N, C-alpha and C positions, 0 to 999 in steps of 0.2 A: 246078150243077143236079143233081138226083137222076135217075139212069137206071133201067133195069129192074133188079129184085131189090135196090134200095137201094144200088147201087154208085155211086162218084163218078168223074167223068171226070178224066183227068190234068190237063186245063186248069184245073179248079176245085179241084185237090187242095190248093194252098197257102192258099186262102181258107177252107178248111173247118176250120182249126185253131181250137179253142175256147180263148179266153183265160180265165185264172182270174178269178173274180168280183171279187176285190179290185183287179184291174187295170182293170176296166171303169169308165169315167167316164160317168155318166149326166147328161143335161141337166136343167135345172130343170123341164122339162115332163114328166119321167118320175117316177113315184111313188117309184122306188128311189133317186132323188137325195135324197129327203127322209128316207130310212131312216138315213142317216149321223148319228152322234151329234152333237147340238148344233144341227142344222138345224131341228128342231121344239122348242118350249119351252112351258112353262106359266107363266103370270103368277102372281105371288104371291097365294095364297089361292084358287086355282082349279086344277081337275084337267083342264080342257079345254086342248087344244093350240092354239098359235098359230104363225104363220110370218112371215118377213119376207124381202124380196128387193128388189134394185135393177133398174130398167129405164129406159133413156133418161135417165139422170142423176138419177133420183128414187128414193127408198127408201120402201117402204110396209110396213105391218104389217097382218096379217089374223087375225081370230078364226076358228078352224076349227070351233068348237062341237061338239067331240067329244073324249072321253077315250080313244077307241080309236085306237091309234097307226097301224094299217094304214089305217083310214078317213081319218085325218088326213093321211097321206101322199098319198092319192088327191086329197083336197080341195086340198091345197097345190099339187099339179101342175095341177089344174083352174084355180085362181086365177091361176097364172102364165100359163097359155095364154090365159086370158081377157084379162089385161092386155096381153099381146103383140098380141092380135088387135084389141082395142077401145080400148086406151089407159086411162090412169089416171082421166081425168075420168068416163068411163062406168062404170068399176069402182066409183068412189066413190058413184055413184047407184044401184048394185045393192044392194038391201036384204039380199040373202042373203050378200053378201060382208062387210058391216060393216067397211069399210076404216078402220083407225085413222089418226089424224092423223100424217103423217110426222114422224119425230124431227128437230127442228131441228138444223142443224149447229152444233156448239159453237165459239164464237168465242174464240180465244186472244189475249188482250191482251198485246202485246209491249212491250219497253222503248221502242222507237221509236214505236209506236202511242200509248203513254201520253204521251210527251213532246209529240207532235203535239196531243193533246187539251188538255194543260196550256197550251201556247202559245196556243191559241185563246181561252182565258178569263183567263189571268194578266195582272195589271196591274202586276207588279213590273218594275223596270228590266231592260232587255235584258241588261246585263252580269251582274246578279244571277241572272236566270233561266238564263243560260248556265252559271254556276258550279253551279247546282242540277243541270242536265242532265249536266254533266261528272262530277259526283259519282255520280249514279245509273249512268251508263255505266261509270265506273271500277269500281264494285262488281260490276256484271254481268260485266264483262270479267275481272276478277281472281278474284272469288269463284266465279262459275259456269263460265266458259270457261277460266280459267287463262291468260288472255292479258295480256301486257304491252303498253303503248302504244308505238307506233313511228310517228314523224311520216312516215317514208318509206312506211309501209303504212297510212296514215290511212284511205283510202277503203275498203279491204278490212276493216280493223279495225272501222270504223263500221258497215259492212253486217252483219258477224257479230254485233256487240253489239246492234244495234237489233232483231235477230230473236229475241233471248232472251226467252222467255215470262216475264212477271212472276211467275208462280207458282213459278218455279225460284229466285227470290230469297227463300229461306226463312230463318227465324231460325237454324236449324242451319248452313246454308251461310255466312251472314254471320258467325256465331260462329267458324267455322273460319278464315275470312278474317282476322278480327281477331287471332286467335292467331298466324297466319302472319306478319302485319305486325309484331306485337310481337316475335316470335322473330327475325325478320330484323334487328331493331335491335341485337341483341347484348346484352351484360350491362351496358354502361355506363349508369348511372342517368340521365344527361343525355340519351342517345340514346333510352332508354325513354320518358322524359317527352315528348320531341319526337315519337316515334312515336304515343303516346297522343293528343297534341294533333292530329296529322294525321288519325288515325282518327276522332276526334270531329268534326273539321271536315268530313270527307267524309260521315259519317253524318248530321250535322245538316243539311247542304246537301241531301242526297238525301231526307231525311225531309220537307223543305219541299215537295217535289213531291206529297206526299200530305197536305198540311195541310188540316184540316177547314175552317178559316176562309178561307184564301186560294185553295183549289183545289176540294176535294170538293163544297162547297156550290154551286159554279158549274158543275160538269160535268153533262152530261145524265144522267138516271137510267139510261138504257139502257147507258151506258158504265160507270156505277158498278156495275151488276149484273155486269159482266164482270170487275171487279177480284177477284182471289183473296181468300179469307178465311182468316186475317186479312190485312188490308192489308199489303203489303210494308213491312218495317222498323218496323211499329207495335209489335212486341214486343221490339225491339232496344234495350237500355239503353246510354247513353253511358258511357264509361270514366271512372272517378274520377281526376282529375288531381291532382298534388301542389299543394295550396293554397299552399305556401310558395314555389313556383317564381315567379320574377319576372325581368323583363328586366334583364340586366347589360350595359352598353355594352362592346363590345370595344376601344373607344378612349375615352380621357377626353374627354367632351363639350366642356369649356371649351378644352382644348388643340386639339381638332379645329376649333373656331370660329376660333381664332387662326391656325391653319395655313391655313384657307380664306381668311381676310382677307389674309394675306400673299401667298398664291399665286394665288388666284382674284380677289381684290378689289384687287389692286395696280394702280397707274396703268399706262398703256400704256408698254411698253418700246420703246426705239429700234429694236430688231430686229423688233418685231411690225408686221405690216400692220394696216390699219384693220379688215379682216374678221376677222383672228385675235383682235384685242383685243375686238371686239364679241362674238365667240363665247365667249371666256373670261369676259367680263363677264356674259353671260347665264347661264353656269353659276353664277356668284357669286350672282346674283339668285335662281336656282332653289334654291340652297343656303339662302339666307336665308328663303325662303318655307317650305321644308320643315323647317328647323331652328328658326329664331326664331319662325316663325308656326305651326309644327306642322301645316302643311297636308298632306293626302294628295296623291299625285302627280297624280291626275286633277283635283283642286281647283286645284292650281298650274298645270297644263297649260291649263286653260280659264279661268283667272282673268282677268276683265276689269277695266280701270281704274275703271269705274263702281262696282265692288265694293270698291275701295280708298279709304278715307276718311282722308286724311292730315291734314286740317285740321278734324277733328271736334271739337266743343266739349268732348266728354268724353274727348278724347285720340285719337291716331291708331289706326285699327283697320281690319280687313278684315271686311266683312259679306257672307256668301255668299248673297246674294239670288238669286232666279231670274232668269236672263238668257235670251237667245235660244238659247244653246248649253249652258246648265248649269242643273241642278236638284239640290239637295242630296238625299241619300237619305232623310233625315227631319228633323224640327224641331231635334233636338239638333245635327245636323251643320251646320245653317244659323245657329247662334248666332254672335255677333260675336267676333272674335279681336283682343284688344288687342296693340298693337305697341310695342316699346321706342322711345323718341324717336330713338335712334341709327339703328335700322333704318328708321324712317319717313323720316329725313333722307336715307339712301342711296337709298330708293325714289323720293323726290321728285326727287333729282338725276338718277336714271335716267329718270324719266318726262319730265323737261324736254328730254331729247334727242330724244324722239319724241312730241310733245304730241298728235298726232292718232291715235296707235296705239290699237287697240281692246283688244288683249290685253296683259298685262304681259310675257309671254314671246313673243318673235317667232318666226314660222315661216312658210315658204311652203307648207306642207302644208295640205290641207283640214281643216276642223274635224271631229273624230271625237266625236260626241255620245253614241254608244252605249257607248264604253269598250271595245268589242271590237276587237282588233287593236292596231296600233301607235298610240301617243299622237301628238298633233299636233306636239309638239316632240321627236320621237324622238331626233334627233342630240344635242340638249342633254342629255337624260337618259342617253344612252349614254356621253357624255363624262364627265358627273358621276359616273356609276357606276364608270367606270374610275379616276377620281381617288380616289374613296372606297376602292376596293379597294387602291390603292397606299398609302393611309394606314392600312391595317390593319383596315378594316371587314370582318368575316367573315360577316355575316348573308346569308341567301339573297337578300334584297331590300335592298341597301345604301341606296337612297334612302329607303325606308320606315324604315330604322334611324335616320335623322336625326330623324324625328318621335318615334320611341320614345325616343331619347336625350334629347330636350328634355323629354319626359314624365317620364322617370326623374329628371332634374335638378330639375324643378319639384316633384316629390313629395318629394325629399330636402330642398330648401331651403324650400319654402312649404307643404308638406302635400298630402294626397291630393285634397282638394277643389279646390285651385288647379290641380293637374294635370288633374283631370277637366274643369274649365272650359276650359283651354287645348286639351286634346285633343278636347273636345266628345263625350265618351262619354255614352251614354244614362243610365247610373247610376254612382254611385261604386264599386259592387261590381266593375265591369269594370276600372276604374282600379286599385283596391286589389289585385285579383288579380295584375296584371302589373307594377305599379310601386311597391308599398309593401313595406317590409321587415317581415314578420310578427314578427321577433325584436326589433325596436326597441322600447324601453320609454320612453314619454314621461312626464315628471314635471311636477307642477303649477308648478314654477318659483318656489316661495316659500322655497326653502332659503337664499336670500341673507339672509333675515331672521335665520336662525340664526347666520350668520357675523357679522352685526352684533351680535347678542345676546352671542356668545361673547367679543367684545372688551370688552364692558361688564359681563361676569359678575362681576368683582371690584369693580365700582364700586357702592358702596352709599351711598345718601344718608344724611344725618345722622339721619334718622328711622328708619333701618334698612330702608327700602323699596328693592327692586332697581330699578335704572334700566331703563326699557323703551325699546326702539328704535322703538316705534310712538308716534305722537302721542297725547297724553293728552287724554281728554275734558274739556271745560271744566266 
């Protein structure tokens, strides 16, 4: 307090120190708060000032209707005090304030959020959809976050990846990821082709989550508006793979079949228990279905006896019709599969041992119709996988290599269309890409006529006419 002659008391001496103006922090209710650069602004095309501020969880914009900055500072402070005293609703009704509509909060669509939206509308199989989701998460994790997957850290990995905004999965980011994947494959041409195939598989699967036909046309417009532009991965082009690359069996298919017959299909040994023999016999049947029938593991795992027609008038066959537990992925996959008579005979003898069995392969496990997780006959497949590894199968999926091996053998012996029918590919192009030898040259097969002709080249009839190997016209 001031005393006589403008002196200060000792008690108030400490509070009388004047702070520099730049250290004073003014509240929004003070006009000098609005003096700071950036707190007042002009909208495009106007010289009048505006202000904006938040109060009680809401953000508002105000026209100040003046181009005088000092006057604008006063009006901004007045508007803040009015909102604090009377609330937003009353401020909106005051014509002098002309409250602008509050800026809507920008919704950021994340990887996890988009997957949730797709799940709600997608009609594809659960296993197929899961592969799409895994592909998108893999790109988000590796390309955006630089995270490698660890099953031990699955929960934390998933939480981090699902929070990645879709807008961060840009064409540039994905291009760098592709380059990193190819670089890590080294210089071995075979490893490079394998890396390209893997990258294309991941990209193709992830792109499916943004398919116009299967997804985007079904998602609510409000969610589509939240998708970044351009749509993630829409401008990413698949890598060009070597068209001459084809599957080459790591073990001779015919030799492998004979080994399986000798070791898996042999009669029960004296040293074997009944259970051990039954388990080995089941591996033999699983081998036959995969190799001789060209079935995929899931198709064999859920194959019911009602789908196996061993006494069909057109010859023994497997028809993958819809059952209570199985539905083929598409019409091509559901086509009938002819069986060799010898294979049909083995299956018939096997069926006669358990005439009331529902499934061809036996298991005490519950039926897994989704394809997610372990197969119904998991122990059988694990044992067969181990046996195939011991025989030299080097493929990442040894059981699937059986199907590929018979496809390769079929293409070699009977042509690409025969292989396509057995493998039930949608188009011959798929079969040709992986199972035909682009270097092979097929000839018309009429050269044998020349061989016959050369033998008779010196044989001239009495009239001086060359003898023809072909029948003469009457």
